[in-house]
PDB file with one MODEL, atoms N, CA, C and O in Angstrom:
MODEL        1
ATOM      1  N   UNK A   1     -25.422 -64.617  34.474  1.00  0.00           N
ATOM      2  CA  UNK A   1     -26.501 -63.778  34.960  1.00  0.00           C
ATOM      3  C   UNK A   1     -27.482 -64.629  35.762  1.00  0.00           C
ATOM      4  O   UNK A   1     -27.648 -65.827  35.535  1.00  0.00           O
ATOM      5  N   UNK A   2     -28.100 -63.970  36.678  1.00  0.00           N
ATOM      6  CA  UNK A   2     -29.072 -64.688  37.505  1.00  0.00           C
ATOM      7  C   UNK A   2     -30.447 -64.672  36.835  1.00  0.00           C
ATOM      8  O   UNK A   2     -30.665 -63.984  35.838  1.00  0.00           O
ATOM      9  N   UNK A   3     -31.338 -65.425  37.393  1.00  0.00           N
ATOM     10  CA  UNK A   3     -32.687 -65.525  36.848  1.00  0.00           C
ATOM     11  C   UNK A   3     -33.396 -64.180  36.869  1.00  0.00           C
ATOM     12  O   UNK A   3     -34.148 -63.863  35.948  1.00  0.00           O
ATOM     13  N   UNK A   4     -33.169 -63.394  37.896  1.00  0.00           N
ATOM     14  CA  UNK A   4     -33.802 -62.081  37.987  1.00  0.00           C
ATOM     15  C   UNK A   4     -33.332 -61.166  36.858  1.00  0.00           C
ATOM     16  O   UNK A   4     -34.120 -60.394  36.311  1.00  0.00           O
ATOM     17  N   UNK A   5     -32.058 -61.252  36.514  1.00  0.00           N
ATOM     18  CA  UNK A   5     -31.548 -60.424  35.418  1.00  0.00           C
ATOM     19  C   UNK A   5     -32.154 -60.853  34.086  1.00  0.00           C
ATOM     20  O   UNK A   5     -32.469 -60.006  33.250  1.00  0.00           O
ATOM     21  N   UNK A   6     -32.320 -62.146  33.883  1.00  0.00           N
ATOM     22  CA  UNK A   6     -32.978 -62.631  32.676  1.00  0.00           C
ATOM     23  C   UNK A   6     -34.424 -62.134  32.616  1.00  0.00           C
ATOM     24  O   UNK A   6     -34.905 -61.738  31.555  1.00  0.00           O
ATOM     25  N   UNK A   7     -35.107 -62.156  33.748  1.00  0.00           N
ATOM     26  CA  UNK A   7     -36.493 -61.707  33.796  1.00  0.00           C
ATOM     27  C   UNK A   7     -36.590 -60.226  33.446  1.00  0.00           C
ATOM     28  O   UNK A   7     -37.469 -59.829  32.682  1.00  0.00           O
ATOM     29  N   UNK A   8     -35.702 -59.412  33.993  1.00  0.00           N
ATOM     30  CA  UNK A   8     -35.712 -57.977  33.706  1.00  0.00           C
ATOM     31  C   UNK A   8     -35.411 -57.741  32.227  1.00  0.00           C
ATOM     32  O   UNK A   8     -36.040 -56.892  31.595  1.00  0.00           O
ATOM     33  N   UNK A   9     -34.455 -58.487  31.671  1.00  0.00           N
ATOM     34  CA  UNK A   9     -34.130 -58.350  30.258  1.00  0.00           C
ATOM     35  C   UNK A   9     -35.290 -58.752  29.367  1.00  0.00           C
ATOM     36  O   UNK A   9     -35.544 -58.109  28.349  1.00  0.00           O
ATOM     37  N   UNK A  10     -35.988 -59.799  29.737  1.00  0.00           N
ATOM     38  CA  UNK A  10     -37.142 -60.255  28.964  1.00  0.00           C
ATOM     39  C   UNK A  10     -38.267 -59.230  28.994  1.00  0.00           C
ATOM     40  O   UNK A  10     -38.885 -58.954  27.965  1.00  0.00           O
ATOM     41  N   UNK A  11     -38.534 -58.670  30.156  1.00  0.00           N
ATOM     42  CA  UNK A  11     -39.578 -57.655  30.283  1.00  0.00           C
ATOM     43  C   UNK A  11     -39.202 -56.410  29.481  1.00  0.00           C
ATOM     44  O   UNK A  11     -40.055 -55.821  28.818  1.00  0.00           O
ATOM     45  N   UNK A  12     -37.944 -56.008  29.536  1.00  0.00           N
ATOM     46  CA  UNK A  12     -37.497 -54.841  28.781  1.00  0.00           C
ATOM     47  C   UNK A  12     -37.622 -55.085  27.282  1.00  0.00           C
ATOM     48  O   UNK A  12     -38.041 -54.190  26.548  1.00  0.00           O
ATOM     49  N   UNK A  13     -37.268 -56.274  26.819  1.00  0.00           N
ATOM     50  CA  UNK A  13     -37.387 -56.599  25.397  1.00  0.00           C
ATOM     51  C   UNK A  13     -38.844 -56.602  24.954  1.00  0.00           C
ATOM     52  O   UNK A  13     -39.162 -56.125  23.864  1.00  0.00           O
ATOM     53  N   UNK A  14     -39.719 -57.128  25.780  1.00  0.00           N
ATOM     54  CA  UNK A  14     -41.147 -57.150  25.443  1.00  0.00           C
ATOM     55  C   UNK A  14     -41.714 -55.735  25.401  1.00  0.00           C
ATOM     56  O   UNK A  14     -42.528 -55.421  24.533  1.00  0.00           O
ATOM     57  N   UNK A  15     -41.295 -54.883  26.324  1.00  0.00           N
ATOM     58  CA  UNK A  15     -41.763 -53.502  26.331  1.00  0.00           C
ATOM     59  C   UNK A  15     -41.267 -52.754  25.093  1.00  0.00           C
ATOM     60  O   UNK A  15     -42.010 -51.971  24.503  1.00  0.00           O
ATOM     61  N   UNK A  16     -40.030 -52.990  24.703  1.00  0.00           N
ATOM     62  CA  UNK A  16     -39.479 -52.362  23.501  1.00  0.00           C
ATOM     63  C   UNK A  16     -40.226 -52.832  22.257  1.00  0.00           C
ATOM     64  O   UNK A  16     -40.513 -52.030  21.368  1.00  0.00           O
ATOM     65  N   UNK A  17     -40.540 -54.116  22.187  1.00  0.00           N
ATOM     66  CA  UNK A  17     -41.296 -54.649  21.054  1.00  0.00           C
ATOM     67  C   UNK A  17     -42.691 -54.029  20.990  1.00  0.00           C
ATOM     68  O   UNK A  17     -43.175 -53.707  19.905  1.00  0.00           O
ATOM     69  N   UNK A  18     -43.333 -53.862  22.130  1.00  0.00           N
ATOM     70  CA  UNK A  18     -44.658 -53.243  22.163  1.00  0.00           C
ATOM     71  C   UNK A  18     -44.597 -51.792  21.714  1.00  0.00           C
ATOM     72  O   UNK A  18     -45.491 -51.322  21.010  1.00  0.00           O
ATOM     73  N   UNK A  19     -43.561 -51.085  22.111  1.00  0.00           N
ATOM     74  CA  UNK A  19     -43.387 -49.694  21.696  1.00  0.00           C
ATOM     75  C   UNK A  19     -43.176 -49.601  20.183  1.00  0.00           C
ATOM     76  O   UNK A  19     -43.783 -48.757  19.525  1.00  0.00           O
ATOM     77  N   UNK A  20     -42.321 -50.464  19.631  1.00  0.00           N
ATOM     78  CA  UNK A  20     -42.097 -50.472  18.186  1.00  0.00           C
ATOM     79  C   UNK A  20     -43.379 -50.806  17.432  1.00  0.00           C
ATOM     80  O   UNK A  20     -43.669 -50.197  16.403  1.00  0.00           O
ATOM     81  N   UNK A  21     -44.136 -51.756  17.931  1.00  0.00           N
ATOM     82  CA  UNK A  21     -45.395 -52.126  17.289  1.00  0.00           C
ATOM     83  C   UNK A  21     -46.365 -50.945  17.283  1.00  0.00           C
ATOM     84  O   UNK A  21     -47.020 -50.677  16.276  1.00  0.00           O
ATOM     85  N   UNK A  22     -46.452 -50.246  18.405  1.00  0.00           N
ATOM     86  CA  UNK A  22     -47.355 -49.095  18.489  1.00  0.00           C
ATOM     87  C   UNK A  22     -46.936 -47.994  17.518  1.00  0.00           C
ATOM     88  O   UNK A  22     -47.783 -47.362  16.886  1.00  0.00           O
ATOM     89  N   UNK A  23     -45.632 -47.767  17.402  1.00  0.00           N
ATOM     90  CA  UNK A  23     -45.150 -46.723  16.499  1.00  0.00           C
ATOM     91  C   UNK A  23     -45.390 -47.118  15.046  1.00  0.00           C
ATOM     92  O   UNK A  23     -45.878 -46.311  14.255  1.00  0.00           O
ATOM     93  N   UNK A  24     -45.048 -48.353  14.692  1.00  0.00           N
ATOM     94  CA  UNK A  24     -45.130 -48.771  13.292  1.00  0.00           C
ATOM     95  C   UNK A  24     -46.551 -49.000  12.808  1.00  0.00           C
ATOM     96  O   UNK A  24     -46.782 -49.046  11.600  1.00  0.00           O
ATOM     97  N   UNK A  25     -47.498 -49.142  13.702  1.00  0.00           N
ATOM     98  CA  UNK A  25     -48.882 -49.324  13.275  1.00  0.00           C
ATOM     99  C   UNK A  25     -49.701 -48.051  13.425  1.00  0.00           C
ATOM    100  O   UNK A  25     -50.917 -48.074  13.237  1.00  0.00           O
ATOM    101  N   UNK A  26     -49.053 -46.941  13.761  1.00  0.00           N
ATOM    102  CA  UNK A  26     -49.787 -45.683  13.846  1.00  0.00           C
ATOM    103  C   UNK A  26     -50.181 -45.231  12.441  1.00  0.00           C
ATOM    104  O   UNK A  26     -49.520 -45.577  11.462  1.00  0.00           O
ATOM    105  N   UNK A  27     -51.244 -44.467  12.351  1.00  0.00           N
ATOM    106  CA  UNK A  27     -51.794 -44.068  11.054  1.00  0.00           C
ATOM    107  C   UNK A  27     -50.795 -43.284  10.210  1.00  0.00           C
ATOM    108  O   UNK A  27     -50.710 -43.506   9.003  1.00  0.00           O
ATOM    109  N   UNK A  28     -50.050 -42.386  10.810  1.00  0.00           N
ATOM    110  CA  UNK A  28     -49.129 -41.566  10.030  1.00  0.00           C
ATOM    111  C   UNK A  28     -47.997 -42.390   9.435  1.00  0.00           C
ATOM    112  O   UNK A  28     -47.586 -42.150   8.300  1.00  0.00           O
ATOM    113  N   UNK A  29     -47.493 -43.354  10.185  1.00  0.00           N
ATOM    114  CA  UNK A  29     -46.415 -44.206   9.682  1.00  0.00           C
ATOM    115  C   UNK A  29     -46.932 -45.119   8.574  1.00  0.00           C
ATOM    116  O   UNK A  29     -46.274 -45.279   7.546  1.00  0.00           O
ATOM    117  N   UNK A  30     -48.099 -45.714   8.775  1.00  0.00           N
ATOM    118  CA  UNK A  30     -48.665 -46.612   7.771  1.00  0.00           C
ATOM    119  C   UNK A  30     -48.943 -45.856   6.481  1.00  0.00           C
ATOM    120  O   UNK A  30     -48.643 -46.359   5.398  1.00  0.00           O
ATOM    121  N   UNK A  31     -49.512 -44.655   6.574  1.00  0.00           N
ATOM    122  CA  UNK A  31     -49.793 -43.896   5.357  1.00  0.00           C
ATOM    123  C   UNK A  31     -48.507 -43.443   4.679  1.00  0.00           C
ATOM    124  O   UNK A  31     -48.441 -43.411   3.450  1.00  0.00           O
ATOM    125  N   UNK A  32     -47.492 -43.094   5.450  1.00  0.00           N
ATOM    126  CA  UNK A  32     -46.219 -42.699   4.870  1.00  0.00           C
ATOM    127  C   UNK A  32     -45.541 -43.853   4.153  1.00  0.00           C
ATOM    128  O   UNK A  32     -45.017 -43.677   3.053  1.00  0.00           O
ATOM    129  N   UNK A  33     -45.546 -45.036   4.764  1.00  0.00           N
ATOM    130  CA  UNK A  33     -44.951 -46.206   4.122  1.00  0.00           C
ATOM    131  C   UNK A  33     -45.732 -46.614   2.876  1.00  0.00           C
ATOM    132  O   UNK A  33     -45.142 -47.012   1.872  1.00  0.00           O
ATOM    133  N   UNK A  34     -47.047 -46.515   2.942  1.00  0.00           N
ATOM    134  CA  UNK A  34     -47.871 -46.836   1.774  1.00  0.00           C
ATOM    135  C   UNK A  34     -47.566 -45.890   0.626  1.00  0.00           C
ATOM    136  O   UNK A  34     -47.441 -46.316  -0.522  1.00  0.00           O
ATOM    137  N   UNK A  35     -47.447 -44.615   0.933  1.00  0.00           N
ATOM    138  CA  UNK A  35     -47.116 -43.627  -0.086  1.00  0.00           C
ATOM    139  C   UNK A  35     -45.746 -43.899  -0.689  1.00  0.00           C
ATOM    140  O   UNK A  35     -45.574 -43.809  -1.904  1.00  0.00           O
ATOM    141  N   UNK A  36     -44.787 -44.225   0.137  1.00  0.00           N
ATOM    142  CA  UNK A  36     -43.434 -44.506  -0.332  1.00  0.00           C
ATOM    143  C   UNK A  36     -43.410 -45.712  -1.272  1.00  0.00           C
ATOM    144  O   UNK A  36     -42.757 -45.674  -2.315  1.00  0.00           O
ATOM    145  N   UNK A  37     -44.114 -46.771  -0.906  1.00  0.00           N
ATOM    146  CA  UNK A  37     -44.151 -47.975  -1.740  1.00  0.00           C
ATOM    147  C   UNK A  37     -44.857 -47.682  -3.057  1.00  0.00           C
ATOM    148  O   UNK A  37     -44.411 -48.138  -4.110  1.00  0.00           O
ATOM    149  N   UNK A  38     -45.946 -46.933  -3.012  1.00  0.00           N
ATOM    150  CA  UNK A  38     -46.657 -46.610  -4.249  1.00  0.00           C
ATOM    151  C   UNK A  38     -45.795 -45.774  -5.181  1.00  0.00           C
ATOM    152  O   UNK A  38     -45.798 -46.002  -6.391  1.00  0.00           O
ATOM    153  N   UNK A  39     -45.060 -44.813  -4.643  1.00  0.00           N
ATOM    154  CA  UNK A  39     -44.173 -44.020  -5.487  1.00  0.00           C
ATOM    155  C   UNK A  39     -43.066 -44.869  -6.064  1.00  0.00           C
ATOM    156  O   UNK A  39     -42.689 -44.685  -7.222  1.00  0.00           O
ATOM    157  N   UNK A  40     -42.535 -45.795  -5.284  1.00  0.00           N
ATOM    158  CA  UNK A  40     -41.458 -46.664  -5.762  1.00  0.00           C
ATOM    159  C   UNK A  40     -41.943 -47.583  -6.887  1.00  0.00           C
ATOM    160  O   UNK A  40     -41.195 -47.889  -7.816  1.00  0.00           O
ATOM    161  N   UNK A  41     -43.176 -48.010  -6.795  1.00  0.00           N
ATOM    162  CA  UNK A  41     -43.701 -48.921  -7.814  1.00  0.00           C
ATOM    163  C   UNK A  41     -44.135 -48.211  -9.091  1.00  0.00           C
ATOM    164  O   UNK A  41     -44.296 -48.856 -10.128  1.00  0.00           O
ATOM    165  N   UNK A  42     -44.327 -46.899  -9.036  1.00  0.00           N
ATOM    166  CA  UNK A  42     -44.792 -46.170 -10.213  1.00  0.00           C
ATOM    167  C   UNK A  42     -43.700 -45.338 -10.864  1.00  0.00           C
ATOM    168  O   UNK A  42     -43.986 -44.526 -11.744  1.00  0.00           O
ATOM    169  N   UNK A  43     -42.470 -45.526 -10.453  1.00  0.00           N
ATOM    170  CA  UNK A  43     -41.356 -44.776 -11.050  1.00  0.00           C
ATOM    171  C   UNK A  43     -41.102 -45.311 -12.451  1.00  0.00           C
ATOM    172  O   UNK A  43     -41.003 -46.520 -12.663  1.00  0.00           O
ATOM    173  N   UNK A  44     -40.996 -44.385 -13.407  1.00  0.00           N
ATOM    174  CA  UNK A  44     -40.679 -44.803 -14.775  1.00  0.00           C
ATOM    175  C   UNK A  44     -39.195 -44.624 -15.019  1.00  0.00           C
ATOM    176  O   UNK A  44     -38.601 -43.629 -14.604  1.00  0.00           O
ATOM    177  N   UNK A  45     -38.609 -45.577 -15.684  1.00  0.00           N
ATOM    178  CA  UNK A  45     -37.169 -45.558 -15.926  1.00  0.00           C
ATOM    179  C   UNK A  45     -36.848 -44.987 -17.279  1.00  0.00           C
ATOM    180  O   UNK A  45     -35.677 -44.897 -17.649  1.00  0.00           O
TER     181      UNK A  45
ENDMDL
END
């Protein structure tokens, strides 16, 4: 691959990482994950 293709791939990877970060740090996702972890930790066997 040429340098330009590497540059495009790097930019695409960075954009995908930014999108994932924005999704995973949104309030609804954080509260849902927090709720899930709390329920998992309070399950009685």
